[in-house]
C-alpha positions in Angstrom: 0.0 0.0 0.0 1.3 3.5 -0.8 2.6 5.5 2.1 0.7 8.7 2.9 1.5 11.9 4.7 -0.6 14.5 6.4 -0.4 17.9 4.8 -2.0 21.2 5.6 -4.4 22.1 2.9 -4.1 25.9 2.5 -5.6 28.4 0.2 -4.0 31.6 -1.3 -5.1 34.8 0.4 -7.9 36.8 -1.3 -6.5 39.0 -4.0 -7.1 41.1 -7.1 -4.7 42.1 -9.9 -2.7 38.8 -9.8 -1.6 36.6 -12.7 -2.8 33.2 -13.6 -1.5 30.8 -16.2 -2.5 27.3 -17.3 -0.1 24.4 -17.3 -1.8 21.2 -18.3 -4.3 20.4 -15.5 -2.8 23.1 -13.2 -3.6 26.7 -12.7 -0.6 28.7 -11.5 -1.2 31.9 -9.4 1.3 34.6 -8.5 1.2 38.2 -7.2 -1.7 40.6 -6.9 -2.7 42.6 -3.8 -5.4 42.6 -1.1 -6.5 45.3 1.3 -7.3 42.4 3.7 -3.6 41.6 4.1 -2.2 42.2 7.6 0.9 43.8 6.3 2.0 45.0 2.8 -1.0 44.9 0.5 1.1 43.2 -2.2 1.2 39.5 -2.0 4.5 37.7 -1.1 6.7 37.5 -4.2 8.3 34.3 -3.1 5.0 32.3 -3.2 3.5 30.5 -6.2 0.2 28.8 -5.7 -0.8 25.8 -7.9 -4.4 24.6 -8.2 -4.9 21.0 -9.4 -8.2 21.2 -11.4 -8.8 17.4 -11.2 -8.7 17.0 -7.5 -9.6 20.7 -6.6 -6.7 21.1 -4.2 -4.1 23.9 -3.7 -0.4 23.4 -3.4 2.0 26.2 -2.2 5.5 26.4 -3.6 8.2 28.5 -1.9 10.6 30.0 -4.4 14.2 31.1 -4.4 16.3 33.5 -6.5 15.8 37.1 -7.5 12.0 37.4 -7.3 10.0 40.3 -8.7 8.7 43.0 -6.4 5.2 42.4 -5.2 3.1 43.5 -8.2 -0.4 43.9 -9.4 -1.7 44.4 -13.0 1.2 42.3 -14.4 0.8 39.7 -17.2 2.1 36.2 -17.0 2.6 33.5 -19.7 4.2 30.1 -19.7 6.8 29.4 -22.4 9.0 26.3 -22.5 8.6 25.2 -18.9 9.1 28.8 -17.6 6.6 31.2 -16.1 7.3 34.7 -17.4 6.1 37.7 -15.3 6.1 41.0 -17.2 5.2 44.6 -16.4 2.8 45.6 -13.6 2.6 48.1 -10.8 4.5 47.9 -7.4 5.4 50.2 -4.6 7.9 52.0 -6.9 5.3 52.7 -9.6 4.9 51.0 -13.0 7.6 48.6 -14.2 8.6 47.0 -17.5 10.8 44.3 -15.9 10.6 40.7 -17.0 11.3 37.8 -14.6 11.0 34.1 -15.2 10.9 31.0 -13.0 11.4 27.4 -14.0 9.2 24.7 -12.9 12.2 22.4 -12.5 13.7 24.3 -9.6 11.4 27.2 -8.7 14.2 29.7 -8.9 13.5 33.2 -10.0 15.8 35.2 -12.4 15.5 38.6 -13.9 15.7 38.6 -17.7 18.2 40.9 -19.3 17.1 42.4 -22.7 19.3 42.3 -25.8 17.4 45.0 -27.6 18.5 48.6 -27.3 15.2 49.8 -26.0 12.2 48.1 -24.2 8.6 49.1 -23.8 7.5 51.8 -21.4 6.5 50.6 -17.9 2.8 49.9 -17.7 0.1 47.7 -16.1 -3.3 46.3 -16.9 -2.2 45.0 -20.3 -2.7 41.6 -21.8 -0.3 39.0 -23.1 -0.4 35.7 -25.0 2.1 33.4 -26.7 2.1 32.6 -30.4 4.9 31.2 -32.6 7.4 31.1 -29.7 7.0 34.8 -29.1 5.2 36.6 -26.3 2.7 39.3 -27.5 1.4 42.1 -25.4 -1.2 44.7 -26.1 -2.2 48.1 -24.5 -2.0 49.0 -20.9 -1.8 52.0 -18.6 1.5 53.6 -17.8 4.1 56.3 -18.3 4.5 58.2 -21.6 6.3 56.3 -24.4 9.0 58.9 -25.0 12.4 57.4 -24.5 11.1 53.8 -24.7 10.4 51.4 -27.5 8.0 53.5 -29.6 8.2 52.5 -33.2 4.4 52.2 -33.6 1.3 52.8 -31.5 -0.6 55.7 -29.9 -0.6 57.1 -26.4 -3.3 59.1 -24.6 -2.4 61.0 -21.4 -4.7 60.7 -18.4 -5.1 64.4 -17.5 -6.1 63.5 -14.0 -2.5 62.2 -13.3 -0.8 65.5 -14.3 -1.2 67.2 -10.9 0.4 64.3 -9.2 3.7 64.7 -11.1 3.5 61.1 -12.2 1.9 61.1 -15.6 0.2 58.0 -16.8 -2.1 57.1 -19.7 -3.3 54.5 -22.1 -1.6 53.0 -25.2 -2.5 50.7 -28.0 1.0 49.2 -28.7 1.4 45.7 -29.9 4.8 44.4 -28.7 6.6 41.1 -29.0 9.3 39.5 -26.8 11.3 36.5 -27.9 12.3 34.4 -24.9 15.1 32.7 -26.9 16.9 35.9 -27.7 15.5 38.3 -25.1 14.7 40.7 -27.9 11.8 43.2 -27.8 10.1 44.6 -30.9 7.2 46.9 -31.6 6.0 45.6 -35.0 3.7 47.7 -37.3 0.1 46.5 -37.4 -2.4 47.4 -40.1 -6.1 47.3 -40.5 -8.6 48.8 -38.0 -6.3 49.0 -34.9 -8.1 49.3 -31.5 -7.8 52.6 -29.7 -5.6 52.8 -26.6 -7.0 51.0 -23.5 -6.2 49.1 -20.4 -7.9 46.5 -18.2 -9.2 44.8 -21.4 -9.1 41.1 -22.0 -7.8 39.0 -24.9 -8.4 35.4 -25.9 -6.2 33.3 -28.2 -7.9 31.0 -30.7 -5.8 29.3 -33.3 -4.0 32.1 -35.3 -6.1 35.0 -34.0 -6.1 37.0 -30.8 -9.5 38.4 -29.9 -9.9 41.6 -27.8 -12.9 42.8 -25.9 -13.6 45.9 -23.9 -11.4 47.7 -21.5 -11.1 51.3 -20.2 -10.1 54.3 -22.3 -10.4 57.7 -20.6 -13.8 57.7 -18.9 -15.3 55.0 -21.1 -15.6 51.3 -20.5 -15.8 49.7 -23.9 -17.7 46.8 -25.4 -16.0 46.8 -28.8 -14.6 43.6 -30.3 -11.4 43.2 -32.4 -9.4 40.3 -33.8 -5.7 40.3 -34.7 -4.6 37.9 -37.4 -1.2 37.0 -35.9 0.7 35.8 -39.0 -0.1 39.1 -40.9 -0.6 41.5 -37.8 -3.8 42.8 -39.4 -6.5 44.1 -36.9 -10.2 43.8 -37.8 -13.1 45.3 -35.9 -15.8 42.8 -35.6 -19.5 43.6 -35.6 -22.0 41.3 -33.9 -25.7 40.8 -34.4 -28.5 41.3 -31.9 -27.7 41.8 -28.2 -24.2 42.5 -27.0 -22.6 42.7 -23.5 -22.4 46.1 -21.8 -19.1 47.9 -21.8 -16.7 46.8 -19.1 -13.1 46.6 -17.8 -11.3 44.1 -15.5 -13.2 41.1 -17.1 -12.0 37.8 -18.5 -12.2 36.4 -22.1 -11.3 32.8 -22.9 -11.6 30.3 -25.7 -13.9 27.4 -25.0 -12.0 24.2 -25.1 -11.3 23.2 -28.7 -14.5 24.1 -30.4 -12.7 26.6 -32.6 -15.7 29.0 -32.7 -16.7 29.9 -29.1 -15.3 32.5 -26.7 -16.5 33.1 -23.1 -16.7 36.5 -21.5 -17.2 36.7 -17.7 -17.6 39.4 -15.1 -15.9 42.8 -14.9 -16.7 46.3 -13.9 -19.4 48.2 -16.0 -19.4 51.7 -17.3 -22.0 52.5 -14.6 -19.7 51.3 -11.8 -21.4 47.9 -11.3 -19.5 44.7 -10.5 -20.7 42.1 -13.0 -21.3 38.4 -12.8 -22.8 37.8 -16.2 -21.4 35.1 -18.6 -21.6 35.4 -22.4 -20.7 33.1 -25.2 -19.6 34.6 -28.5 -20.1 32.3 -31.5 -17.7 33.3 -34.1 -19.5 31.3 -36.8 -22.4 33.6 -36.9 -21.1 36.5 -34.8 -23.8 36.4 -32.1 -23.5 36.8 -28.3 -25.6 34.6 -26.0 -26.1 35.5 -22.3 -25.9 32.1 -20.7 -25.8 30.3 -17.4 -23.1 27.6 -17.6 -24.2 24.1 -17.5 -22.3 23.8 -14.2 -20.4 26.3 -12.1 -18.5 24.7 -9.2 -17.0 26.9 -6.5 -15.2 24.6 -4.1 -15.3 25.7 -0.5 -17.2 28.9 -1.3 -19.4 30.3 1.4 -20.5 33.3 -0.6 -24.0 33.6 -2.1 -22.8 35.9 -4.9 -19.7 33.8 -5.8 -20.2 34.5 -9.5 -19.8 38.3 -9.2 -16.2 39.3 -9.9 -13.9 41.9 -11.3 -10.1 42.0 -11.8 -10.1 38.3 -11.4 -8.2 35.8 -13.6 -9.4 33.0 -15.8 -7.6 30.1 -17.5 -8.5 27.1 -19.5 -8.4 23.8 -17.6 -7.5 20.5 -19.1 -11.0 19.0 -18.8 -12.8 21.6 -21.0 -13.4 23.9 -18.0 -12.7 27.6 -17.5 -11.1 28.2 -14.0 -11.9 31.6 -12.4 -9.8 32.7 -9.4 -9.8 35.7 -7.1 -11.1 39.1 -7.8 -13.3 41.7 -6.1 -17.0 41.3 -5.5 -17.7 45.0 -4.7 -17.3 48.5 -6.3 -13.5 48.6 -6.3 -13.5 52.4 -7.0 -15.9 53.4 -4.2 -13.5 54.4 -1.4 -16.3 54.8 1.1 -16.9 51.0 1.3 -14.3 48.2 2.0 -13.3 46.0 -0.9 -14.5 42.4 -0.8 -11.8 40.3 -2.3 -12.1 36.6 -2.7 -9.9 33.5 -3.0 -12.5 31.2 -4.3 -12.1 29.1 -7.5 -15.1 28.9 -9.7 -15.1 26.3 -12.4 -17.3 26.9 -15.4 -18.0 23.6 -17.1 -18.6 24.3 -20.8 -17.7 20.8 -22.0 -18.3 17.2 -20.9 -15.8 16.0 -18.4 -13.4 13.1 -19.2 -14.6 9.6 -18.5 -11.5 9.1 -16.2 -12.5 12.0 -14.0 -16.1 11.0 -13.9 -15.0 7.5 -12.9 -12.7 8.8 -10.2 -15.5 10.8 -8.7 -17.7 7.7 -8.6 -15.0 5.7 -6.9 -14.5 8.4 -4.3 -18.2 8.7 -3.7 -18.3 5.0 -2.6 -15.2 5.5 -0.4 -16.7 3.3 2.4 -17.1 0.4 0.1 -14.0 0.8 -2.1 -11.3 2.5 -0.1 -9.6 -0.8 0.8 -9.1 -1.3 -3.0 -7.6 2.1 -3.8 -4.0 0.8 -3.4 -4.6 -1.7 -6.1 -5.1 1.1 -8.7 -2.2 2.5 -10.7 -0.4 5.1 -8.5 -1.3 8.0 -10.8 -5.0 7.2 -10.0 -4.7 6.2 -6.3 -2.8 9.3 -5.5 -5.7 11.4 -6.7 -8.0 9.6 -4.3 -5.7 9.8 -1.4 -5.2 13.6 -1.9 -8.9 14.1 -1.9 -9.3 12.1 1.3 -8.5 13.8 4.6 -5.7 15.9 3.3 -3.3 13.1 2.3 -0.9 12.4 -0.5 1.8 9.9 -1.3 5.5 10.4 -1.2 5.6 9.5 -4.9 3.3 12.2 -6.1 5.8 14.1 -8.2 7.2 11.0 -9.8 3.8 9.6 -10.6 2.6 12.9 -12.1 5.8 12.7 -14.3 4.8 9.2 -15.4 1.3 10.3 -16.2 2.1 13.5 -18.1 5.6 14.6 -18.8 4.5 18.2 -19.6 3.4 18.7 -16.0 6.0 16.6 -14.2 7.6 19.4 -12.1 4.6 21.5 -11.1 4.2 19.7 -7.8 
């Protein structure tokens, strides 16, 4: 029988403005801030939290090396077994630094650039990876003068001028090559979106789709696509009802349908935290306001668990969209306390795998079948032991390696 250990099942602190990235069946969380923290409102930079979407358990990894400052509004992508953290806002203001951490040793390092110039510091931008390059779009930060500024527009936020720390919105598309550490600001053509921040993008095949965001006093509900091989932007027009304008929302492709994108939550142009969910069908360019076939919020005690803004969302390995963190209240109303969350909501938009359905059935008959768990392959029995009474086997990392080599080092 496999040996088991007791572990303390913890959860990350409630937060907003963090990053999340998908790595096989895992959702990786770093950074963000919370006004509910007992000390500095930025989250500890030496902590990475990993959520296993199959067994719905968190795992905390303590990291070493030169970690980024505590940051909010950064972007994070996974490229070649490394998590890259880029841009954001910290106690020193906006930053354009890039850090990475490998899942083989959990050691941070700052990335040195080989290009002569790099993008201006900014936060609330989006990023995705395509063709071995990391793309970013937009954001809110300092003026572009003196930084990488071959293409793109900048609009100054006049309310920041009296503070002496000028900031504003941009519509730059930039790329970073992890292999050469080279930045570029390529020319785009077509109907380029206006400057914005706190927008959301979804990658689907060779297109990046952009929805909403804030520009000046407006929270937008426009929709664009970027054809990545040609860098041509197109403004898309939808039929019938469309979602209200918003910022701080999420936008994800739905499994491998090739035609569906899911929009969730955010902050409306009227200052309302949102909890609506929309599916965009690219085949006929129609939006549908839907209730997911199943939304699972493990351990949630909140009646309004679906209302969120400045949360994160990633695609799980079982056809789900995993939502973590965010704010449930009006984040810009200083007269009331923020209500940050650390719940995970799982939107099930696709049938679950037969393996996971079977594991659930085996666990539901624990009293009858527990004595037989040890006869299962270790990759399966470990999942049952972890679910049960906060236990796991010494061989977890090795067994995960045997099951799926692309996620071997995450735990």
